[in-house]
N, C-alpha and C positions, 0 to 999 in steps of 0.2 A: 656786461662784457665778460666778466671773469667766469660766470656760470657758463656762457656760450663757449668760451675757450676750453674750459674743462671737458664739456661734452665732446668737443671736436677731437680732443686728445684721446678720449676713450674709444670713439669710433674708429680713429686712425690706427690705434693699437690693435682693436679687434680685427680690422681689415688686414693688417700686417700679419697677425698670427694665423688667419684664415689662408692667407697666401702660402705661408710656409707649409701648412698641413697638406694642402693640395699638391705642392710640389714633392713632398716627401712620400705620399701615398702611391703614385705610379711607380716610383723607384723601387719600393718594397714589393709590389705586385708584379712587376715585369719578370718573365721567365727568361733567363739567359739562355740563348741557344748553344748546344754543345758544338764545339768546333770539330768539324768532320775530320780535320787533319790529326786530331789528338785522340779521336774515339778508336777504341779497340776494333781491329778488323774482324768481321764475322767469319768464323771457321767454315769453309765450304764443306758440304757433305761429301763424303768420298764416293767416287763413281764405282759402283759394284763391278767386279771383274767377273765375267761369265766364266764358270769352271767348266772344263772340258768334260763332256759326258763320256763315261767309260765306254770303250768300244771293244767288244769281244770278237772272236772268230766269226767269219761269215757263216751263214746257215747252210745247212746241207743242200746240195742240188745235184740233180741228176737229169741227163738228157739222152733220150733213146733215139737213134736215127739208123737209117739203112746204111750199109757199107759197101763201098765200091770194091770191085776185084782187085784194084791195084793197091788197096790198103792191106792185102793178105797175100803178098807174093811168095811166102814160104809155107804158110800155115794151111792154106787151101790149095786143092788141085782137082781137076776132074776125076771122078771116081771116089770122092769122099762121100760118107754116108749121109750128109746134108749138103744141100746146095747153098752157096754164098748168099743167094738172095733170101734164104730163110734165116740168115744170121742178122743180128743187130749190134751196133756199136753203142756201148753204154759209157758215156763220160760222166764221171761222178766225183764228188768231194770225198777225200779220205784224210785221216789224221796220221801225220807222219812220224817216224821215229825221232824227228828233231822238234816235236811238240809244235808243229805248224800245220795248217791245212794246205792240201794240194789236190790237184785235180788229176785223176787217172783214167785209164781207158780199158775196158774189158769188152770182149766179143763173145756173145752167147746166142743161143737159139731164140727166136722171137717168142717162143712160148714161155720163156722163164725170165724175161726181163723184169717183170714186176717182182719176182722172188728176190732177184739180185738188188734191186733198188730198196726193197723193204729191209733186207738184212744189213746193207751198207749204211742205210740211214740210221739204224740202231748203233752200229760200230762207231759212226762218227759222233753221235750224240754221247756215247760213252767215252769218247777220246781213246778208243781202242786203237793202237798203233799198227800201221802197215808200212813196210820199208819202201816199197815202190810198186807202181801198178802200170806196166806197159803191155802192149800186144806182144806176143811171143815172136812176131815177125822181127822185132828189134833185135832178136838173137838169131835171125835166120831160121826160125822155126825150131832151134835146138831146145829140147826140153832140158837137157842136162845144163846147158849154158844159162838158161833162164833160171834155173833152180839155184845154181851157184851164185848168181847175182841177187839172189833173195828177192826174185820178182814174183808178184802176185799176178796170176794169169788165168784165162779160161779156155777159149777154143783153141784146138790144135789138132789137125788131122793126123792122128798118129795111132799105132796100136797101143793096147795097155801094156804096161811094164811086164816083161817076161812072157808076153802071150802074142799070138798072131791075130787075135781078135781086136776090133776096134775099141779104143778107150772111150769112155763117156765124154772125154774132151773132144773127141772127133765129131760128137753129135751136138756139141755146144751146150752140154747140160752138166758140166763139171767145172770146178774151179780149184786151184791150188793157192792157198794163203800163206804168206810168210814161209816159204819152202826151207829156208835155212833153220829157222827156229822150230819148224815143224817137218823134219825129214821123213823120207820114205825108209823104214827100217825093216830089215828082214827078220825072220824069226829067231835068228841067233844073235840079233842086236847090231848088225852091220848096216852102215850107210856108205854110199858111194861118194859122198861129198865130205871132204876133210873139214870144211868150215862148219859142218853141222854135228860133228861127233859129240859134242858136249850136250847136245839136245836129244840124244836117243832114248832116254828114259822119260817116263811119266808116272806120276805127276813131277813137274819141274817148274822152277820159277824162271822168269825173264820177260823182257819186253817183247810183246807180240807172239808169246807162247800160247798154244791152245792145249788145254787139259780136258780129261774126260769130265762131263757134267757141268763145264763152265758155261758162262753166258753165250759165248760165241757159238758153241755146239748147240745150245738150246735155240738160239736165234735161227739157225739154219734148219733145225728140226721142226720149227713151227711153220716153215714153208715147204716141209716135205723133203728136205735134203738130208742125206745120211753122211756120217763122218767116217773117214777111213781109219781113224784111230780105234774104232771099235771092231775092226776086222780080226778075225782069229789068225794066230800065226804072224804073218807080215802086218805091219802097221804103216798106214800112210797118214800121218798126223796133219799133213798140209791139205788133204784132199776132201772136198765135199761134191756130192753129186745128187742130182734129182732121182730119187727112188733107189739110190744105192749103186755100187758097182764102180 
């Protein structure tokens, strides 16, 4: 009996120890979940802000169209050396004295529209400035008033200055560019326009000024237009015409 009781105690003790081991093992092996309320919040990736693409001035544009008689109430009349049906309206982009693009209008003969577009495309690309560009009819056909307003213009059915012969402007193959900065100057250095007196000498510096041999003169020369600044005696610094004169 004593031997049996002793064995029973041994078995009981062994079972008791095994139970404790099995209980402890799961406790040490269990992974405790992280409380979501205490976990650090993930930092969201910043949403990229699209940067504004730089926008420059609009590209040069030019449109050549026929012009109606009513657009030329002062600059054309019966008896002019070119019919108005042979003239064209050129609407084109130019760079202003305010360093901004503008759209201006010129009237020229149909045969020289390509020349005008070619030259003014270059001037715009260079950002070479022009004060303004309106038909001379905005000044009731007055060449003097158009010049005084520093207006770049082309066709005007009028005689050449100081002559009874038709000007090349009357044929639609001449243009005056920034006439205040580039005045008509007599051989003794005189100009009729008070606001142009400081521009009578060449070469000179200034916005919109044309000087001998500069890129504006060369651009016109490349399409066969001559500059009045090269005339002997009287100088017409504003004036370009197809074939001269």
